C-alpha positions in Angstrom: 5.0 30.9 -104.0 6.9 27.7 -104.5 5.9 24.7 -102.5 8.2 23.4 -99.8 9.7 20.1 -100.8 9.4 17.5 -98.0 11.8 14.6 -98.3 12.6 13.8 -94.7 16.0 15.3 -94.7 15.9 19.1 -95.3 13.0 20.6 -93.4 13.9 23.7 -91.3 12.3 25.7 -88.5 11.6 28.5 -91.0 9.9 26.0 -93.3 7.7 24.8 -90.4 6.7 28.4 -89.6 5.8 29.2 -93.2 3.6 26.1 -93.4 2.1 26.5 -89.9 1.3 30.2 -90.1 1.6 31.2 -93.7 -0.3 28.2 -95.2 2.6 27.4 -97.6 2.0 24.4 -99.7 4.1 21.3 -99.6 5.0 18.6 -102.1 6.8 15.3 -101.5 10.3 14.9 -102.8 10.9 13.0 -106.0 12.5 10.0 -104.3 10.0 9.6 -101.5 7.7 7.3 -103.4 10.6 4.9 -104.1 11.8 4.9 -100.5 8.2 4.2 -99.3 7.8 1.4 -101.8 11.1 -0.2 -100.8 10.2 -0.2 -97.1 6.7 -1.6 -97.9 8.4 -4.4 -99.8 10.5 -5.3 -96.8 7.5 -5.4 -94.5 5.5 -7.6 -96.9 8.4 -10.0 -97.3 8.8 -10.3 -93.6 5.1 -10.9 -93.0 5.0 -13.6 -95.8 8.1 -15.2 -94.2 6.2 -15.4 -90.9 8.7 -13.1 -89.2 7.6 -11.0 -86.2 7.0 -7.4 -87.2 6.0 -5.3 -84.2 2.7 -3.6 -84.7 2.0 -5.5 -87.9 1.8 -9.1 -86.7 1.7 -8.3 -83.0 -0.2 -6.2 -80.5 1.2 -3.0 -79.0 3.2 -2.1 -75.9 2.7 -4.6 -73.2 0.6 -6.6 -75.7 3.5 -7.0 -78.1 3.7 -10.8 -77.3 0.2 -11.3 -78.7 0.2 -12.7 -82.2 -2.3 -11.2 -84.6 -3.7 -13.4 -87.3 -3.6 -12.3 -90.9 -7.4 -11.7 -91.2 -7.3 -9.3 -88.2 -4.3 -7.2 -89.1 -6.1 -4.5 -91.0 -8.5 -4.2 -88.0 -5.5 -3.9 -85.8 -4.3 -0.8 -87.6 -7.6 0.9 -87.2 -7.9 -0.2 -83.6 -4.6 1.4 -82.6 -5.9 4.8 -83.8 -9.2 4.4 -82.2 -7.9 3.1 -78.9 -5.0 5.6 -78.7 -7.3 8.6 -79.3 -7.7 9.3 -75.6 -6.7 12.9 -75.4 -8.4 15.5 -73.3 -8.5 19.3 -72.9 -8.6 22.2 -75.3 -7.8 21.6 -79.0 -4.4 22.7 -80.3 -4.5 25.9 -82.3 -4.4 25.5 -86.1 -0.8 26.6 -86.4 0.3 23.8 -84.0 -1.8 21.2 -85.8 -0.3 22.2 -89.1 3.2 21.9 -87.7 2.4 18.5 -86.3 1.0 17.3 -89.6 4.0 18.6 -91.5 6.5 17.0 -89.2 4.7 13.6 -89.3 4.7 13.8 -93.2 8.4 14.6 -93.1 9.2 11.7 -90.8 7.2 9.2 -92.8 8.8 10.5 -96.1 12.2 9.1 -94.9 11.0 5.6 -95.8 11.8 3.9 -92.5 8.2 2.9 -91.6 5.5 0.6 -93.1 3.4 3.4 -94.4 1.9 3.2 -97.9 2.6 6.0 -100.3 -1.2 6.6 -100.9 -1.7 7.1 -97.2 1.2 9.6 -97.0 -0.3 11.4 -100.1 -3.7 11.7 -98.4 -2.1 13.2 -95.3 -0.2 15.7 -97.5 -3.5 16.6 -99.2 -5.1 17.2 -95.8 -2.4 19.7 -95.0 -2.5 21.5 -98.3 -6.3 21.7 -98.4 -6.7 22.8 -94.8 -8.3 19.8 -93.2 -7.1 20.2 -89.7 -7.8 17.4 -87.2 -9.2 18.4 -83.8 -6.3 17.3 -81.5 -6.7 17.7 -77.7 -3.7 19.2 -76.0 -3.3 16.7 -73.1 -2.6 13.0 -73.0 0.9 12.4 -74.2 3.7 11.2 -71.8 6.2 11.5 -74.6 7.5 7.9 -74.4 6.4 6.0 -77.5 6.2 9.4 -79.0 3.1 11.5 -78.7 0.7 8.6 -79.1 -2.6 10.2 -78.1 -2.4 13.5 -80.0 -1.0 11.8 -83.1 -3.8 9.2 -83.0 -6.3 12.1 -83.0 -4.5 13.4 -86.1 -4.8 10.0 -87.8 -8.5 9.6 -86.9 -9.5 12.0 -89.7 -7.3 10.2 -92.2 -9.4 7.1 -91.7 -12.7 9.0 -91.7 -13.1 9.2 -87.9 -12.8 11.9 -85.3 -13.4 15.6 -86.1 -11.7 18.3 -88.2 -11.8 22.0 -88.7 -12.4 22.7 -92.4 -13.2 26.2 -93.8 -14.1 27.6 -90.3 -16.4 24.7 -89.4 -16.0 21.6 -87.2 -17.0 18.6 -89.2 -16.8 14.8 -88.7 -13.6 13.3 -90.1 -15.6 11.7 -92.9 -17.5 14.9 -93.8 -14.3 16.9 -93.8 -12.5 14.5 -96.1 -15.4 14.3 -98.4 -15.8 18.1 -98.5 -12.1 18.5 -99.4 -12.3 15.6 -102.0 -9.6 13.5 -100.2 -9.8 9.7 -100.2 -10.3 8.1 -96.8 -7.3 5.8 -96.1 -7.7 2.1 -95.6 -4.7 1.1 -93.6 -2.6 -2.0 -94.2 -0.2 -3.8 -91.9 1.9 -1.5 -89.7 0.4 1.7 -91.0 -1.6 2.6 -87.9 1.5 2.3 -85.7 3.5 4.3 -88.2 1.1 7.2 -87.9 1.0 7.5 -84.1 4.6 6.6 -83.1 6.8 9.7 -83.1 7.8 12.9 -81.4 6.1 15.3 -83.8 3.7 17.0 -81.4 6.3 18.1 -78.9 8.7 18.9 -81.7 6.1 20.9 -83.6 5.3 23.0 -80.6 9.1 23.3 -79.9 10.0 24.4 -83.4 7.5 27.3 -83.3 8.6 28.2 -79.8 12.3 28.4 -81.0 11.3 30.5 -84.0 9.4 33.0 -81.8 12.1 33.0 -79.1 14.8 34.0 -81.6 12.7 37.1 -82.3 11.8 37.8 -78.7 15.4 37.7 -77.4 16.4 40.3 -80.0 13.4 42.4 -79.0 14.3 42.1 -75.4 17.7 43.7 -76.2 15.8 46.6 -77.7 13.6 47.0 -74.6 16.7 46.8 -72.4 18.4 49.4 -74.5 15.5 51.8 -74.2 15.3 51.2 -70.4 19.1 51.8 -70.1 18.8 55.2 -71.6 15.7 56.5 -69.8 17.0 55.2 -66.4 20.2 57.1 -67.1 22.3 54.0 -67.2 25.9 54.0 -68.3 27.3 52.4 -71.4 30.5 51.5 -69.7 29.0 48.1 -68.9 28.7 47.5 -72.7 32.4 48.1 -73.3 33.9 45.4 -75.6 36.9 44.8 -73.3 34.6 43.6 -70.4 33.0 41.0 -72.6 36.1 39.8 -74.4 37.6 38.5 -71.1 34.5 36.4 -70.5 33.8 35.4 -74.1 30.5 33.6 -73.9 29.0 34.1 -77.4 25.6 35.2 -76.2 27.0 37.8 -73.8 29.3 39.3 -76.5 26.3 39.4 -78.9 23.9 41.0 -76.5 26.5 43.7 -75.6 27.1 44.4 -79.2 23.3 44.7 -79.8 23.0 47.1 -77.0 25.9 49.3 -78.2 24.3 49.5 -81.6 20.8 50.2 -80.2 22.0 53.1 -78.0 24.6 54.4 -80.5 24.8 58.2 -80.7 22.6 58.6 -77.6 22.6 62.2 -76.3 20.8 61.0 -73.2 23.7 58.7 -72.2 26.4 61.3 -73.0 24.5 64.0 -71.1 25.2 62.3 -67.7 28.7 61.0 -68.5 30.2 62.8 -65.5 27.5 62.0 -63.0 28.4 60.7 -59.5 26.8 57.3 -59.9 29.5 54.6 -59.8 27.4 51.5 -60.7 24.0 50.7 -62.2 21.6 48.2 -60.9 22.1 44.6 -62.0 19.0 44.6 -64.2 20.8 47.3 -66.3 24.5 46.6 -65.7 24.3 42.8 -66.1 21.9 42.8 -69.0 24.4 41.4 -71.5 25.3 38.6 -69.1 21.7 37.6 -68.4 20.3 38.1 -71.9 23.4 36.5 -73.3 23.0 33.3 -71.3 19.5 32.9 -72.6 20.7 33.4 -76.1 23.3 30.6 -75.6 20.6 28.4 -74.2 18.4 29.1 -77.2 21.2 28.2 -79.6 21.6 24.9 -77.9 17.9 24.2 -78.0 17.7 25.2 -81.7 20.4 22.6 -82.5 18.4 19.8 -80.8 15.1 20.8 -82.5 16.9 21.1 -85.9 18.1 17.5 -85.5 14.8 16.1 -84.3 12.9 17.7 -87.2 14.6 15.4 -89.7 14.9 12.3 -87.5 13.2 8.9 -87.8 11.4 8.6 -84.5 9.2 5.5 -85.0 9.4 1.9 -84.1 9.9 -0.5 -85.8 12.4 1.0 -88.1 12.9 -0.5 -91.6 16.2 -0.2 -93.6 15.5 -1.2 -97.2 19.1 -1.0 -98.2 20.0 -3.9 -96.0 16.5 -5.5 -95.6 16.6 -5.1 -91.9 13.6 -4.5 -89.5 14.5 -3.4 -86.0 11.5 -4.1 -83.6 13.3 -3.0 -80.5 14.5 0.6 -81.0 13.7 3.6 -78.8 13.9 6.6 -81.1 10.3 7.5 -80.1 11.5 8.5 -76.6 11.1 12.3 -76.3 13.9 12.9 -73.9 16.0 15.2 -76.2 13.1 17.5 -76.8 11.8 17.3 -73.2 15.1 18.5 -71.8 15.5 21.1 -74.5 12.0 22.6 -73.9 12.6 22.7 -70.2 15.9 24.5 -70.7 14.3 27.0 -73.1 11.4 27.5 -70.6 14.0 28.5 -67.9 15.9 30.8 -70.4 12.7 32.6 -71.4 11.6 32.9 -67.7 14.9 34.7 -67.0 14.4 37.2 -69.8 11.0 38.0 -68.3 12.4 38.2 -64.8 15.0 40.8 -65.5 12.6 42.7 -67.7 10.1 43.0 -64.8 12.9 44.4 -62.6 13.5 47.1 -65.2 9.8 47.8 -65.3 9.8 48.3 -61.5 12.6 50.8 -61.8 10.8 52.6 -64.6 7.6 53.1 -62.6 9.1 53.7 -59.2 9.9 57.4 -58.7 12.5 56.7 -56.0 14.5 54.7 -58.6 13.8 56.5 -61.8 13.5 60.2 -60.9 10.5 60.2 -63.2 6.9 61.0 -62.2 5.3 58.2 -60.2 4.1 55.4 -62.4 5.1 57.4 -65.5 2.0 59.6 -65.6 1.3 63.3 -65.0 -1.0 64.0 -62.0 -0.1 60.8 -60.1 -2.8 60.1 -57.6 -5.6 61.2 -59.9 -4.0 58.9 -62.4 -2.5 55.5 -61.6 -0.6 55.3 -64.9 1.4 52.2 -65.3 1.1 51.0 -61.7 -1.0 47.9 -62.5 1.0 47.1 -65.7 3.9 46.3 -63.3 1.5 44.1 -61.3 0.7 42.2 -64.5 4.3 41.8 -65.3 4.9 40.5 -61.7 2.0 38.1 -62.0 3.4 36.8 -65.3 6.9 36.2 -64.1 5.6 34.5 -60.9 3.5 32.2 -63.0 6.6 31.5 -65.1 8.6 30.5 -62.1 6.0 27.8 -61.3 5.8 26.7 -64.9 9.6 26.4 -65.1 9.8 23.4 -62.9 11.1 20.8 -65.4 8.5 18.3 -66.6 11.3 16.0 -67.9 12.4 15.1 -64.3 9.1 13.3 -63.8 8.2 9.9 -65.0 5.1 7.7 -64.5 5.4 4.1 -65.9 2.8 3.2 -68.5 1.7 0.2 -70.5 1.9 -2.3 -67.6 5.4 -1.1 -66.8 6.7 -1.9 -70.3 7.2 1.8 -70.7 8.8 2.3 -67.3 10.5 5.6 -68.1 8.8 8.4 -70.0 9.9 11.9 -71.0 6.8 14.1 -70.5 8.2 16.0 -73.5 4.8 17.2 -74.7 4.2 18.8 -71.3 7.6 20.4 -71.4 6.8 21.9 -74.8 3.3 23.1 -73.8 4.7 24.7 -70.7 7.4 26.4 -72.7 4.8 27.8 -75.1 2.9 29.3 -72.2 6.1 30.8 -70.7 6.9 32.3 -74.1 3.5 34.0 -74.2 4.0 35.4 -70.7 7.5 36.6 -71.6 6.3 38.3 -74.7 3.8 40.3 -72.7 6.4 41.3 -70.1 8.7 42.6 -72.8 5.7 44.4 -74.3 5.0 46.1 -70.9 8.7 47.2 -70.6 8.5 48.7 -74.1 5.3 50.6 -73.1 6.9 51.9 -70.0 10.2 52.8 -71.6 8.5 54.7 -74.5 6.4 56.6 -72.0 9.5 57.4 -69.9 11.2 58.8 -73.0 8.4 61.2 -73.5 8.6 62.3 -69.9 12.4 62.4 -69.5 14.0 64.8 -72.0 14.1 66.4 -75.4 17.6 65.0 -76.0 18.1 62.7 -78.9 17.8 59.0 -78.1 20.1 56.3 -79.5 19.7 55.2 -83.1 17.8 52.0 -82.2 15.9 53.4 -79.3 14.7 56.3 -81.4 13.5 54.0 -84.1 11.7 51.7 -81.6 10.0 54.8 -80.1 8.9 56.1 -83.4 7.3 52.8 -84.6 5.6 52.3 -81.2 4.1 55.7 -81.2 2.6 55.0 -84.7 0.3 52.4 -83.0 0.1 53.4 -79.3 -0.3 57.1 -78.2 1.2 58.7 -75.2 -0.6 58.1 -71.9 -1.7 61.5 -70.8 -4.4 60.2 -68.5 -5.6 56.8 -67.3 -7.1 54.5 -69.9 -7.6 50.7 -70.4 -4.1 49.4 -70.4 -4.8 45.8 -71.4 -5.6 47.2 -74.9 -2.2 48.9 -75.1 -0.4 45.8 -73.8 -2.2 43.7 -76.4 -1.3 46.0 -79.2 2.3 46.2 -78.1 2.5 42.4 -77.7 1.3 42.1 -81.3 4.1 44.4 -82.4 6.6 42.2 -80.5 5.2 38.9 -81.8 4.9 39.8 -85.4 8.3 41.4 -85.6 7.2 45.0 -86.4 9.4 46.6 -83.8 12.4 44.3 -84.5 12.3 44.7 -88.3 12.0 48.5 -88.0 15.0 48.8 -85.7 17.0 46.4 -87.9 16.3 48.5 -90.9 17.7 51.5 -89.1 20.8 49.9 -87.4 21.3 46.6 -89.2 20.4 43.0 -88.3 20.7 42.2 -84.6 22.3 39.0 -83.5 
């Protein structure tokens, strides 16, 4: 497999996913070394000319007015990493750490910071050789970037902190030695360059966007299955309805649902029934799912931009020789707002799915056996699966309160407005997990309902989803441990097994 070229300009969300989860190797672009050297030359010239260079000749944050003498400047760079390593809580999972490292490398490769090429090379080796710093999840307010978590990343680079290496937790020094990577000795400005950026919130966000794209297509599959077994109409999917309200996501979702339920004998079997309208969770599915798709498209554009942005301070421009000490690209507001928006969009996908689950298990609404099991009473069937879905969507409602509307001043009020972007991203990640499980429960229930409902042929996409699900999860003929079924189904949702099978049958969903 070819390595992914990292040059600060062309990294994509799919690249991040390949490196974070597939352990794809990276290599620095051919012009990176030159850009880094040019920026270093500007920094050294400025220092020699007794100019103020924030973080190189000064302290940090509220201490930026403190001049640092030449003999103490290397200690300053180590001190910023030590002092800023104040994170708490559980460590980020390996895939998140790898995404963070990749994004920090990509940002530094642009040549707008004071980093040395050898330092960047060491960080690249850490990623390629699987030296993964232990980074606590909590501690970033997303103002001067993700200072605390990025400092924990940088600790290992200088032989401090802890790292996972070959399934063991080692000291930073031990891990670097075991992987045969040189410990970096930082020069003026390098410590600040390593910790000043939005790469933690953006790394979490990039993976969340990647997974949300898959989930929203899979949610259309689940909704299509539910529409059939709940004897819904396909009138609400008619193109004319959606052409006169032409939101792209709505049109796309309706088209997906038409293709998923194409050639359904179940729908055609009750074409002349007396029901005039379906419940909103069925009838308004294109509108609700579509709005979340549009929200995701917006968020993806923000994340795509941030991935290849320079988010440090100071920023160096070698082509003009300028150093800007007073920029604010490290502020996480774009990602904070985007992650809060995605969190809401995912919550709504789970909300409407849970309402369809309720209709599936409720005999008064579905016409099917109570809780989708034979001998109800003796068996509880999917009763508590709906409880779990209800608990998850309720938790999502609490988590959907936007973190970005909060701000607590830091650094002696120098940083008097902060984004809380890392919190937004972490909350979004949890909501995504919950939503995946809710969609998994709907798929379980809809598949069971299809077994109980009829021997008529389901739609092309519905039939394919049913077939692949039954390869892994058997029909529920009597009570068993449901958490195991939910876990299996969630894995099929998360790894794309259901989506890819359906798309092979009916074509790529949008």
